[in-house]
C-alpha positions as a LaTeX table, in Angstrom:
\begin{tabular}{lrrr}
\hline
Residue & $x$ (\AA) & $y$ (\AA) & $z$ (\AA) \\
\hline
Met1 & 0.00 & 0.00 & 0.00 \\
Lys2 & 1.36 & 3.41 & $-0.98$ \\
Ile3 & 0.86 & 5.86 & 1.88 \\
Ile4 & 1.76 & 9.56 & 1.99 \\
Ile5 & 2.09 & 11.07 & 5.47 \\
Leu6 & 1.89 & 14.86 & 5.62 \\
Gly7 & 3.64 & 16.32 & 8.66 \\
Ala8 & 6.62 & 14.88 & 10.53 \\
Gly9 & 5.73 & 16.03 & 14.03 \\
Gln10 & 5.33 & 13.66 & 16.98 \\
Val11 & 2.21 & 11.94 & 15.59 \\
Gly12 & 3.40 & 11.93 & 11.97 \\
Ser13 & 6.82 & 10.50 & 12.88 \\
Thr14 & 5.19 & 7.78 & 15.00 \\
Ala15 & 2.83 & 6.93 & 12.14 \\
Ala16 & 5.77 & 6.72 & 9.72 \\
Tyr17 & 7.66 & 4.46 & 12.13 \\
Gln18 & 4.73 & 2.09 & 12.71 \\
Leu19 & 3.56 & 1.90 & 9.10 \\
Ser20 & 7.02 & 1.51 & 7.57 \\
Arg21 & 7.72 & $-1.47$ & 9.86 \\
Glu22 & 4.92 & $-3.34$ & 8.08 \\
Gln23 & 6.58 & $-4.53$ & 4.90 \\
Val24 & 3.40 & $-4.26$ & 2.83 \\
Asn25 & 3.52 & $-0.45$ & 3.08 \\
Asp26 & 5.47 & 2.00 & 0.90 \\
Val27 & 5.65 & 5.21 & 2.97 \\
Thr28 & 6.51 & 8.77 & 1.91 \\
Val29 & 6.69 & 11.63 & 4.44 \\
Val30 & 6.22 & 15.30 & 3.53 \\
Asp31 & 7.36 & 18.20 & 5.74 \\
Thr32 & 8.94 & 21.63 & 5.43 \\
Arg33 & 11.73 & 20.84 & 7.92 \\
Asp34 & 14.66 & 19.27 & 6.10 \\
Asp35 & 16.55 & 18.32 & 9.29 \\
Ile36 & 13.64 & 16.26 & 10.63 \\
Leu37 & 13.16 & 14.56 & 7.26 \\
Arg38 & 16.87 & 13.64 & 7.12 \\
Asp39 & 16.67 & 12.15 & 10.60 \\
Leu40 & 13.61 & 10.08 & 9.66 \\
Gln41 & 15.22 & 8.85 & 6.46 \\
Asp42 & 18.33 & 7.79 & 8.37 \\
Arg43 & 16.25 & 5.70 & 10.77 \\
Leu44 & 13.43 & 4.37 & 8.58 \\
Asp45 & 12.98 & 2.76 & 5.19 \\
Ile46 & 10.89 & 5.61 & 3.75 \\
Arg47 & 10.95 & 8.34 & 1.09 \\
Thr48 & 10.81 & 12.00 & 2.08 \\
Val49 & 9.75 & 15.13 & 0.21 \\
Ser50 & 10.43 & 18.67 & 1.43 \\
Gly51 & 7.67 & 21.21 & 0.86 \\
Asn52 & 4.25 & 22.54 & 1.80 \\
Ala53 & 1.79 & 19.66 & 2.24 \\
Ala54 & $-1.07$ & 21.65 & 0.68 \\
His55 & 0.75 & 22.45 & $-2.58$ \\
Pro56 & $-0.32$ & 20.33 & $-5.58$ \\
Ala57 & 3.24 & 20.12 & $-6.95$ \\
Val58 & 4.54 & 18.81 & $-3.61$ \\
Leu59 & 1.81 & 16.15 & $-3.41$ \\
Glu60 & 2.56 & 15.13 & $-6.97$ \\
Ala61 & 6.30 & 14.86 & $-6.18$ \\
Ala62 & 5.41 & 12.67 & $-3.18$ \\
Gly63 & 3.64 & 10.23 & $-5.51$ \\
Gly64 & 0.09 & 11.49 & $-5.12$ \\
Ser65 & $-1.02$ & 10.10 & $-8.49$ \\
Gly66 & $-0.40$ & 6.53 & $-7.35$ \\
Ala67 & $-1.10$ & 6.82 & $-3.62$ \\
Asp68 & $-3.63$ & 4.56 & $-1.93$ \\
Met69 & $-3.86$ & 6.78 & 1.13 \\
Ile70 & $-3.13$ & 10.32 & 2.30 \\
Val71 & $-2.62$ & 10.79 & 6.06 \\
Ala72 & $-2.58$ & 14.54 & 6.78 \\
Leu73 & $-1.07$ & 15.13 & 10.23 \\
Thr74 & 0.31 & 18.67 & 10.10 \\
Asn75 & $-0.39$ & 21.10 & 12.95 \\
Ser76 & $-2.90$ & 23.02 & 10.81 \\
Asp77 & $-6.47$ & 21.71 & 10.43 \\
Glu78 & $-6.94$ & 23.83 & 7.34 \\
Thr79 & $-3.75$ & 22.57 & 5.68 \\
Asn80 & $-4.82$ & 19.00 & 6.35 \\
Met81 & $-8.28$ & 19.52 & 4.87 \\
Ile82 & $-6.95$ & 21.34 & 1.79 \\
Ala83 & $-4.41$ & 18.57 & 1.20 \\
Cys84 & $-7.20$ & 15.97 & 1.27 \\
Gln85 & $-9.26$ & 18.09 & $-1.12$ \\
Ile86 & $-6.35$ & 18.39 & $-3.57$ \\
Ala87 & $-5.55$ & 14.67 & $-3.33$ \\
Trp88 & $-9.17$ & 13.83 & $-4.16$ \\
Thr89 & $-9.63$ & 16.43 & $-6.90$ \\
Leu90 & $-6.34$ & 15.80 & $-8.73$ \\
Phe91 & $-5.55$ & 12.16 & $-8.00$ \\
Arg92 & $-8.82$ & 10.58 & $-6.75$ \\
Thr93 & $-6.87$ & 9.19 & $-3.79$ \\
Pro94 & $-9.11$ & 6.39 & $-2.36$ \\
Thr95 & $-8.51$ & 7.00 & 1.37 \\
Lys96 & $-7.98$ & 10.37 & 3.03 \\
Ile97 & $-7.30$ & 10.75 & 6.76 \\
Ala98 & $-6.91$ & 14.17 & 8.40 \\
Arg99 & $-5.87$ & 15.34 & 11.83 \\
Ile100 & $-8.50$ & 17.92 & 12.80 \\
Arg101 & $-8.08$ & 19.44 & 16.24 \\
Ser102 & $-10.86$ & 22.03 & 16.38 \\
Ser103 & $-14.04$ & 20.73 & 17.98 \\
Asp104 & $-15.97$ & 23.24 & 15.85 \\
Tyr105 & $-15.26$ & 21.12 & 12.75 \\
His106 & $-16.07$ & 17.85 & 14.51 \\
Gln107 & $-19.46$ & 19.19 & 15.61 \\
Arg108 & $-20.44$ & 19.56 & 11.94 \\
Pro109 & $-20.09$ & 16.09 & 10.38 \\
Glu110 & $-21.94$ & 17.26 & 7.27 \\
Leu111 & $-18.73$ & 19.09 & 6.31 \\
Phe112 & $-17.01$ & 15.81 & 5.48 \\
Gly113 & $-17.62$ & 13.46 & 2.56 \\
Asp114 & $-16.84$ & 13.18 & $-1.14$ \\
Ala115 & $-19.49$ & 15.80 & $-1.94$ \\
Ala116 & $-18.07$ & 18.23 & 0.67 \\
Ile117 & $-14.56$ & 18.18 & 2.19 \\
Pro118 & $-13.29$ & 14.74 & 1.13 \\
Val119 & $-12.04$ & 13.41 & 4.47 \\
Asp120 & $-12.83$ & 9.75 & 5.15 \\
Leu121 & $-11.58$ & 9.78 & 8.74 \\
Ala122 & $-11.16$ & 12.91 & 10.86 \\
Ile123 & $-8.89$ & 12.25 & 13.84 \\
Ser124 & $-8.70$ & 14.48 & 16.90 \\
Pro125 & $-5.70$ & 13.35 & 18.99 \\
Glu126 & $-6.80$ & 15.72 & 21.74 \\
Gln127 & $-10.23$ & 14.09 & 22.00 \\
Leu128 & $-8.76$ & 10.58 & 21.82 \\
Val129 & $-6.39$ & 11.40 & 24.70 \\
Thr130 & $-9.21$ & 13.04 & 26.68 \\
Asp131 & $-11.40$ & 9.93 & 26.34 \\
Tyr132 & $-8.45$ & 7.72 & 27.30 \\
Val133 & $-7.66$ & 9.69 & 30.48 \\
Glu134 & $-11.33$ & 9.90 & 31.39 \\
Arg135 & $-11.56$ & 6.08 & 31.36 \\
Leu136 & $-8.48$ & 5.86 & 33.60 \\
Val137 & $-10.07$ & 8.29 & 36.07 \\
Arg138 & $-13.26$ & 6.24 & 36.05 \\
Tyr139 & $-11.30$ & 3.06 & 36.88 \\
Pro140 & $-8.64$ & 4.10 & 39.43 \\
Gly141 & $-5.66$ & 1.78 & 39.61 \\
Ala142 & $-5.73$ & 0.86 & 35.91 \\
Leu143 & $-2.79$ & 1.60 & 33.64 \\
Gln144 & $-4.87$ & 1.24 & 30.47 \\
Val145 & $-8.58$ & 0.77 & 29.79 \\
Leu146 & $-9.38$ & 0.01 & 26.13 \\
Asp147 & $-12.79$ & $-0.47$ & 24.52 \\
Phe148 & $-13.79$ & $-3.14$ & 22.01 \\
Ala149 & $-17.12$ & $-3.98$ & 20.38 \\
Asp150 & $-18.68$ & $-0.63$ & 21.29 \\
Gly151 & $-17.61$ & $-0.93$ & 24.92 \\
Arg152 & $-19.09$ & $-4.37$ & 25.60 \\
Val153 & $-15.59$ & $-5.81$ & 26.08 \\
Arg154 & $-12.65$ & $-4.06$ & 27.67 \\
Leu155 & $-8.95$ & $-4.80$ & 27.85 \\
Val156 & $-7.47$ & $-3.55$ & 31.11 \\
Gly157 & $-3.82$ & $-3.24$ & 32.04 \\
Met158 & $-2.93$ & $-3.22$ & 35.75 \\
Arg159 & 0.18 & $-3.45$ & 37.89 \\
Ala160 & $-0.15$ & $-6.16$ & 40.55 \\
Val161 & 0.37 & $-4.72$ & 44.01 \\
Ser162 & 0.49 & $-6.14$ & 47.51 \\
Gly163 & $-3.04$ & $-6.61$ & 48.79 \\
Gly164 & $-4.48$ & $-7.85$ & 45.50 \\
Lys165 & $-6.36$ & $-11.12$ & 46.03 \\
Leu166 & $-4.52$ & $-13.00$ & 43.27 \\
Val167 & $-1.04$ & $-11.65$ & 44.01 \\
Gly168 & 1.09 & $-14.59$ & 45.17 \\
His169 & $-1.47$ & $-17.09$ & 43.84 \\
Gln170 & $-1.70$ & $-19.14$ & 40.65 \\
Leu171 & $-4.03$ & $-18.09$ & 37.84 \\
Arg172 & $-6.06$ & $-21.29$ & 38.27 \\
Asp173 & $-7.25$ & $-19.88$ & 41.64 \\
Leu174 & $-9.04$ & $-17.07$ & 39.81 \\
Arg175 & $-12.15$ & $-19.17$ & 39.19 \\
Ser176 & $-12.70$ & $-19.74$ & 42.92 \\
His177 & $-12.03$ & $-16.06$ & 43.68 \\
Ile178 & $-14.69$ & $-14.73$ & 41.33 \\
Pro179 & $-17.14$ & $-17.62$ & 40.70 \\
Gly180 & $-19.69$ & $-17.12$ & 37.96 \\
Arg181 & $-17.59$ & $-14.52$ & 36.12 \\
Glu182 & $-15.53$ & $-15.22$ & 33.04 \\
Val183 & $-12.37$ & $-13.29$ & 32.28 \\
Arg184 & $-9.24$ & $-14.04$ & 30.29 \\
Ile185 & $-5.65$ & $-13.12$ & 31.10 \\
Ala186 & $-4.26$ & $-11.89$ & 27.77 \\
Ala187 & $-0.65$ & $-11.18$ & 28.78 \\
Ile188 & 1.72 & $-10.77$ & 31.71 \\
Tyr189 & 4.89 & $-8.67$ & 31.67 \\
Arg190 & 7.50 & $-9.18$ & 34.39 \\
Gly191 & 10.57 & $-6.98$ & 34.46 \\
Gly192 & 9.73 & $-5.79$ & 30.95 \\
Cys193 & 9.61 & $-9.35$ & 29.53 \\
Ser194 & 6.53 & $-11.23$ & 28.40 \\
Val195 & 5.43 & $-14.23$ & 30.51 \\
Gln196 & 3.09 & $-16.73$ & 28.83 \\
Pro197 & 0.04 & $-16.99$ & 31.14 \\
Gly198 & $-1.02$ & $-20.49$ & 32.16 \\
Gly199 & $-2.99$ & $-22.06$ & 35.00 \\
Asp200 & 0.18 & $-22.62$ & 37.03 \\
Thr201 & 1.51 & $-19.06$ & 36.51 \\
Thr202 & 1.88 & $-17.26$ & 39.84 \\
Ile203 & 1.11 & $-13.54$ & 39.86 \\
Ala204 & 4.00 & $-11.63$ & 41.44 \\
Glu205 & 4.00 & $-8.14$ & 42.88 \\
His206 & 4.83 & $-5.50$ & 40.22 \\
Asp207 & 3.69 & $-7.75$ & 37.34 \\
Glu208 & 1.97 & $-5.82$ & 34.56 \\
Val209 & $-1.16$ & $-7.83$ & 33.76 \\
Phe210 & $-3.53$ & $-7.36$ & 30.81 \\
Phe211 & $-6.94$ & $-9.01$ & 31.06 \\
Val212 & $-10.04$ & $-9.11$ & 28.88 \\
Ala213 & $-13.46$ & $-8.93$ & 30.51 \\
Ala214 & $-17.04$ & $-8.00$ & 29.82 \\
Arg215 & $-17.70$ & $-4.47$ & 31.00 \\
Ala216 & $-19.82$ & $-5.68$ & 33.93 \\
Asp217 & $-17.00$ & $-7.90$ & 35.27 \\
Met218 & $-14.21$ & $-5.33$ & 35.17 \\
Arg219 & $-14.28$ & $-4.04$ & 38.73 \\
Ala220 & $-14.43$ & $-7.51$ & 40.27 \\
Met221 & $-11.38$ & $-8.49$ & 38.23 \\
Met222 & $-9.44$ & $-5.34$ & 39.11 \\
Lys223 & $-9.64$ & $-6.24$ & 42.81 \\
Glu224 & $-7.66$ & $-9.41$ & 42.04 \\
Phe225 & $-4.54$ & $-7.38$ & 41.29 \\
Ser226 & $-4.88$ & $-4.34$ & 43.50 \\
Thr227 & $-6.53$ & $-3.14$ & 46.67 \\
Glu228 & $-10.05$ & $-1.82$ & 46.17 \\
Glu229 & $-10.00$ & 1.81 & 45.08 \\
Ala230 & $-12.68$ & 4.29 & 46.13 \\
Pro231 & $-14.36$ & 6.23 & 43.29 \\
Val232 & $-12.46$ & 9.34 & 42.25 \\
Arg233 & $-13.95$ & 12.45 & 43.88 \\
Arg234 & $-11.18$ & 15.07 & 43.65 \\
Val235 & $-9.18$ & 15.71 & 40.48 \\
Val236 & $-6.45$ & 18.31 & 39.89 \\
Ile237 & $-5.52$ & 19.04 & 36.26 \\
Ala238 & $-2.41$ & 20.97 & 35.21 \\
Gly239 & $-2.81$ & 22.79 & 31.90 \\
Ala240 & $-5.91$ & 24.39 & 30.36 \\
Gly241 & $-4.97$ & 23.61 & 26.77 \\
Asn242 & $-7.14$ & 21.54 & 24.45 \\
Ile243 & $-6.81$ & 18.30 & 26.43 \\
Gly244 & $-6.84$ & 19.78 & 29.94 \\
Phe245 & $-9.92$ & 21.90 & 29.18 \\
Arg246 & $-11.80$ & 18.99 & 27.58 \\
Leu247 & $-10.98$ & 16.68 & 30.50 \\
Ala248 & $-12.18$ & 19.24 & 33.04 \\
Lys249 & $-15.41$ & 19.65 & 31.11 \\
Ala250 & $-15.92$ & 15.87 & 30.92 \\
Leu251 & $-15.33$ & 15.36 & 34.67 \\
Glu252 & $-16.75$ & 18.48 & 36.33 \\
Asp253 & $-20.29$ & 17.15 & 36.76 \\
Arg254 & $-19.24$ & 14.03 & 38.68 \\
Ala255 & $-16.09$ & 15.10 & 40.52 \\
Gln256 & $-14.59$ & 18.11 & 42.26 \\
Val257 & $-12.20$ & 19.47 & 39.62 \\
Lys258 & $-9.42$ & 22.05 & 39.96 \\
Leu259 & $-7.68$ & 23.29 & 36.83 \\
Ile260 & $-4.28$ & 25.03 & 37.14 \\
Glu261 & $-3.06$ & 27.19 & 34.22 \\
Arg262 & $-0.07$ & 29.53 & 34.28 \\
Asn263 & $-1.22$ & 31.65 & 31.32 \\
Ala264 & $-3.60$ & 34.31 & 32.69 \\
Glu265 & $-5.58$ & 34.79 & 29.46 \\
Arg266 & $-6.08$ & 31.07 & 28.92 \\
Ser267 & $-7.00$ & 30.69 & 32.58 \\
Arg268 & $-9.62$ & 33.43 & 32.27 \\
Arg269 & $-11.18$ & 31.84 & 29.16 \\
Ala270 & $-11.36$ & 28.43 & 30.85 \\
Ala271 & $-13.03$ & 29.95 & 33.93 \\
Glu272 & $-15.68$ & 31.56 & 31.73 \\
Met273 & $-16.48$ & 28.35 & 29.84 \\
Leu274 & $-16.41$ & 25.78 & 32.67 \\
Arg275 & $-19.39$ & 25.67 & 35.02 \\
Asn276 & $-18.29$ & 23.55 & 37.99 \\
Thr277 & $-14.49$ & 23.70 & 37.79 \\
Leu278 & $-12.30$ & 25.85 & 40.03 \\
Val279 & $-9.75$ & 27.47 & 37.69 \\
Leu280 & $-6.51$ & 28.71 & 39.26 \\
Thr281 & $-3.84$ & 30.88 & 37.63 \\
Gly282 & $-0.41$ & 29.61 & 38.62 \\
Asp283 & 2.37 & 27.09 & 38.07 \\
Ala284 & 1.44 & 23.45 & 38.78 \\
Ala285 & 5.09 & 22.85 & 39.76 \\
Asp286 & 4.82 & 25.48 & 42.53 \\
Glu287 & 5.02 & 23.55 & 45.79 \\
Glu288 & 3.34 & 26.27 & 47.81 \\
Leu289 & 0.39 & 26.42 & 45.42 \\
Leu290 & $-0.12$ & 22.66 & 45.51 \\
Ile291 & 0.03 & 22.58 & 49.31 \\
Glu292 & $-2.39$ & 25.52 & 49.52 \\
Glu293 & $-4.82$ & 23.66 & 47.25 \\
Asn294 & $-4.65$ & 20.50 & 49.41 \\
Ile295 & $-2.94$ & 18.31 & 46.86 \\
Asp296 & $-2.65$ & 15.59 & 49.50 \\
Ala297 & $-6.44$ & 15.19 & 49.33 \\
Ala298 & $-6.46$ & 14.73 & 45.53 \\
Asp299 & $-7.46$ & 11.31 & 44.23 \\
Val300 & $-5.89$ & 12.03 & 40.83 \\
Phe301 & $-3.41$ & 14.63 & 39.57 \\
Val302 & $-3.08$ & 14.86 & 35.76 \\
Ala303 & $-0.37$ & 16.99 & 34.12 \\
Leu304 & $-1.45$ & 17.89 & 30.56 \\
Thr305 & 0.59 & 20.94 & 29.60 \\
Asn306 & 2.46 & 21.25 & 26.28 \\
Ala307 & 5.83 & 20.88 & 28.05 \\
Glu308 & 6.57 & 17.27 & 28.98 \\
Glu309 & 9.40 & 18.21 & 31.35 \\
Ala310 & 6.96 & 20.43 & 33.26 \\
Asn311 & 4.45 & 17.58 & 33.29 \\
Ile312 & 7.01 & 15.18 & 34.73 \\
Leu313 & 8.17 & 17.62 & 37.42 \\
Ser314 & 4.69 & 18.68 & 38.52 \\
Ala315 & 3.45 & 15.06 & 38.63 \\
Met316 & 6.47 & 13.95 & 40.68 \\
Leu317 & 5.95 & 16.87 & 43.05 \\
Ala318 & 2.23 & 16.12 & 43.43 \\
Lys319 & 3.05 & 12.49 & 44.24 \\
Lys320 & 5.63 & 13.55 & 46.81 \\
Leu321 & 3.08 & 15.89 & 48.43 \\
Gly322 & 0.49 & 13.14 & 48.81 \\
Ala323 & $-1.67$ & 12.92 & 45.67 \\
His324 & $-3.01$ & 9.37 & 45.49 \\
Gln325 & $-2.46$ & 8.75 & 41.77 \\
Val326 & $-0.53$ & 10.92 & 39.30 \\
Met327 & $-0.49$ & 10.89 & 35.50 \\
Ala328 & 1.60 & 12.90 & 33.05 \\
Leu329 & 1.41 & 13.54 & 29.33 \\
Ile330 & 4.83 & 12.46 & 27.98 \\
Asn331 & 5.70 & 12.49 & 24.27 \\
Lys332 & 9.13 & 10.87 & 24.32 \\
Pro333 & 8.80 & 7.06 & 24.68 \\
Ser334 & 12.16 & 6.84 & 26.48 \\
Tyr335 & 10.95 & 9.32 & 29.11 \\
Ala336 & 7.67 & 7.47 & 29.51 \\
Glu337 & 9.34 & 4.09 & 30.08 \\
Leu338 & 11.71 & 5.68 & 32.58 \\
Met339 & 9.00 & 7.34 & 34.64 \\
Glu340 & 5.96 & 5.03 & 34.59 \\
Gly341 & 5.54 & 2.81 & 37.62 \\
Gly342 & 8.02 & 4.78 & 39.69 \\
Lys343 & 7.44 & 8.39 & 40.66 \\
Ile344 & 4.63 & 8.61 & 38.09 \\
Asp345 & 1.79 & 6.07 & 38.05 \\
Val346 & 0.69 & 6.47 & 34.42 \\
Ala347 & 2.61 & 7.99 & 31.50 \\
Ile348 & 0.17 & 9.11 & 28.81 \\
Ser349 & 1.51 & 8.86 & 25.25 \\
Pro350 & $-0.55$ & 10.85 & 22.71 \\
Gln351 & 1.16 & 9.16 & 19.77 \\
Thr352 & 0.44 & 5.65 & 21.04 \\
Ile353 & $-3.22$ & 6.52 & 21.61 \\
Thr354 & $-3.63$ & 8.21 & 18.22 \\
Ile355 & $-1.82$ & 5.60 & 16.15 \\
Gly356 & $-4.46$ & 2.98 & 16.96 \\
Ala357 & $-7.15$ & 4.97 & 15.15 \\
Leu358 & $-4.87$ & 5.20 & 12.12 \\
Leu359 & $-3.84$ & 1.55 & 12.10 \\
Ala360 & $-7.42$ & 0.29 & 12.19 \\
Tyr361 & $-8.11$ & 2.27 & 9.02 \\
Val362 & $-4.87$ & 1.29 & 7.27 \\
Arg363 & $-4.85$ & $-2.46$ & 7.94 \\
Arg364 & $-6.09$ & $-4.89$ & 5.35 \\
Gly365 & $-8.82$ & $-7.38$ & 6.20 \\
Asp366 & $-11.68$ & $-6.75$ & 8.57 \\
Val367 & $-9.68$ & $-5.20$ & 11.40 \\
Val368 & $-12.03$ & $-2.64$ & 12.94 \\
Arg369 & $-10.11$ & $-1.55$ & 16.03 \\
Val370 & $-6.42$ & $-1.42$ & 16.96 \\
His371 & $-4.83$ & $-0.34$ & 20.23 \\
Ser372 & $-1.08$ & 0.12 & 20.38 \\
Leu373 & 0.33 & $-1.02$ & 23.74 \\
Arg374 & 3.61 & $-0.82$ & 25.62 \\
Arg375 & 4.99 & 2.06 & 23.49 \\
Gly376 & 4.11 & 0.24 & 20.26 \\
Ala377 & 5.74 & $-3.12$ & 21.11 \\
Ala378 & 2.40 & $-4.92$ & 21.54 \\
Glu379 & $-1.06$ & $-4.57$ & 20.07 \\
Ala380 & $-4.66$ & $-5.45$ & 20.82 \\
Ile381 & $-6.89$ & $-5.96$ & 17.78 \\
Glu382 & $-10.60$ & $-6.41$ & 17.11 \\
Ala383 & $-11.19$ & $-8.29$ & 13.85 \\
Ile384 & $-14.37$ & $-9.52$ & 12.18 \\
Val385 & $-14.65$ & $-13.04$ & 10.80 \\
His386 & $-15.95$ & $-12.93$ & 7.22 \\
Ser387 & $-19.58$ & $-13.84$ & 6.68 \\
Asp388 & $-18.67$ & $-16.31$ & 3.95 \\
Gly389 & $-17.06$ & $-19.00$ & 6.08 \\
Arg390 & $-15.68$ & $-20.78$ & 2.99 \\
Asp391 & $-13.25$ & $-17.90$ & 2.46 \\
Ser392 & $-12.16$ & $-17.65$ & 6.09 \\
Pro393 & $-9.20$ & $-19.56$ & 7.58 \\
Val394 & $-10.77$ & $-19.32$ & 11.05 \\
Ala395 & $-14.55$ & $-19.70$ & 10.68 \\
Gly396 & $-15.80$ & $-23.06$ & 11.92 \\
Lys397 & $-12.54$ & $-23.88$ & 13.69 \\
Arg398 & $-11.82$ & $-24.39$ & 17.37 \\
Ile399 & $-9.28$ & $-21.94$ & 18.77 \\
Glu400 & $-6.81$ & $-24.74$ & 19.53 \\
Asp401 & $-6.83$ & $-25.69$ & 15.82 \\
Ile402 & $-5.99$ & $-22.18$ & 14.58 \\
Glu403 & $-2.28$ & $-21.61$ & 13.90 \\
Leu404 & $-1.75$ & $-18.32$ & 15.70 \\
Pro405 & 1.69 & $-16.67$ & 15.64 \\
Glu406 & 3.82 & $-16.97$ & 18.76 \\
Gly407 & 2.72 & $-14.60$ & 21.53 \\
Thr408 & $-0.78$ & $-14.14$ & 20.07 \\
Thr409 & $-3.80$ & $-14.79$ & 22.28 \\
Ile410 & $-7.51$ & $-14.74$ & 21.49 \\
Gly411 & $-9.08$ & $-13.21$ & 24.57 \\
Ala412 & $-12.77$ & $-12.89$ & 23.81 \\
Ile413 & $-15.39$ & $-13.17$ & 21.09 \\
Val414 & $-18.39$ & $-10.88$ & 20.68 \\
Arg415 & $-21.25$ & $-12.73$ & 18.98 \\
Gly416 & $-24.18$ & $-10.39$ & 18.46 \\
Glu417 & $-24.92$ & $-9.07$ & 21.93 \\
Gln418 & $-23.20$ & $-12.03$ & 23.64 \\
Val419 & $-19.67$ & $-11.84$ & 25.03 \\
Val420 & $-17.88$ & $-15.22$ & 24.93 \\
Met421 & $-14.59$ & $-15.62$ & 26.78 \\
Ala422 & $-12.22$ & $-17.66$ & 24.61 \\
His423 & $-11.25$ & $-21.22$ & 25.61 \\
His424 & $-9.23$ & $-23.79$ & 23.68 \\
Asp425 & $-12.38$ & $-25.55$ & 22.42 \\
Thr426 & $-14.37$ & $-22.40$ & 21.55 \\
Val427 & $-15.50$ & $-22.51$ & 17.90 \\
Ile428 & $-15.13$ & $-19.32$ & 15.84 \\
Glu429 & $-18.24$ & $-18.48$ & 13.79 \\
Ala430 & $-18.87$ & $-16.20$ & 10.82 \\
Asp431 & $-19.52$ & $-12.54$ & 11.81 \\
Asp432 & $-17.81$ & $-12.98$ & 15.21 \\
His433 & $-15.81$ & $-10.03$ & 16.49 \\
Val434 & $-12.55$ & $-11.55$ & 17.75 \\
Ile435 & $-10.39$ & $-9.73$ & 20.32 \\
Leu436 & $-6.70$ & $-10.64$ & 19.99 \\
Phe437 & $-3.62$ & $-9.64$ & 21.97 \\
Leu438 & $-0.18$ & $-9.66$ & 20.33 \\
Thr439 & 2.83 & $-9.45$ & 22.63 \\
Asp440 & 5.00 & $-8.91$ & 19.53 \\
Arg441 & 3.54 & $-6.62$ & 16.89 \\
Arg442 & 5.93 & $-8.02$ & 14.26 \\
His443 & 3.32 & $-10.76$ & 13.79 \\
Val444 & 0.60 & $-8.27$ & 12.80 \\
Glu445 & 0.70 & $-9.24$ & 9.12 \\
Glu446 & 0.26 & $-12.94$ & 9.90 \\
Val447 & $-2.75$ & $-12.21$ & 12.11 \\
Gly448 & $-4.21$ & $-9.84$ & 9.52 \\
Arg449 & $-4.10$ & $-12.55$ & 6.86 \\
Leu450 & $-6.42$ & $-14.69$ & 8.99 \\
Phe451 & $-9.12$ & $-12.05$ & 8.59 \\
Gln452 & $-8.66$ & $-11.05$ & 4.95 \\
Ala453 & $-11.31$ & $-11.60$ & 2.33 \\
Gly454 & $-10.55$ & $-14.59$ & 0.16 \\
Ala455 & $-7.81$ & $-15.86$ & 2.47 \\
Arg456 & $-7.59$ & $-19.61$ & 2.94 \\
Ala457 & $-5.86$ & $-21.71$ & 5.54 \\
\hline
\end{tabular}
């Protein structure tokens, strides 16, 4: 597949890295910054073109006439939309994805379509991150909470801590701990390495455990790995930018929210637009301010400013001063790996969250949802089994008879309104939505082939 990525910022560079690793893709990146393009070309097997992403000549030089997909990820909504328009008008590019940050555009879906602005998928990284953090706040103690099948199934990542019912016990004891509930352990990471889960696997303190459960069974399962957490009542947010403002708005009707913003004008605007949020003008890394605002009583502190160093410092300070759980928006993967699980409970990676929406649209076969995990090393996928079972390598087969790549687990199946936890003898049927976990994303192509039209075992 020939893909042109417009914009080599954090999200664009991550998209180029992920898509170029899949050998079926031929990737070209367009940006005005020659130094960034040179760095990308040194590290990745891609083409680069220097120039304005909205100029027809630049798109043509990037291979627009033969492109299967345009992914417009520049910092300008308008540039992204114009680029999609030009790609459609001049080249009839089949698939056009645009990063569109302004909520004003998203509130008017009639703007998008072949008869209007030809954007097939409008992505708002800010809204994706907001939704992601909101789910974490709703389920305190979780490292990740990911939706599948319209929220009927969730994949949850947790760190096992002392006091969890299953910590120090074998996985086979789970059935007696929560009788009548079905869940599936998808993966365990210990010291950064994957551990294949089995009945005799003992859960150790500090293990990172991913499990799949129906939405109704989530909280019961979470207690197996951590002490029971009270619902979040008090939230402190640092940064009143796009994400911080949206999160405050999403939480203010069910929690006591304080929003700290150092820019006086932005602080004033947020105070005017939020109804039940206390907006403070100041520096979230100011120890005196945090003490004055009773940070030790905060259930969650979330640092969402545009400066990741400031996010790290303010989150570490809030933790030191007594905040129960702290999260920080961190762009650099190396920083995130360094900080998460130590001084900072959850490192939020905008690129990792955003790339899933892109991958689900790019992948061949009936892959409808993709979540990138562990800084892109692992993936969780929702794929649909083709209706015509004769053309499917998996329809009509028991799970134990399907040749899955190493490190790949089928966690659950959604069949109509029914959620079926996967067992070795579970039979896959046509139209099933299958939830898979891959500990090694290098096997993505093999898994994708199982769900491609016309594929045969």
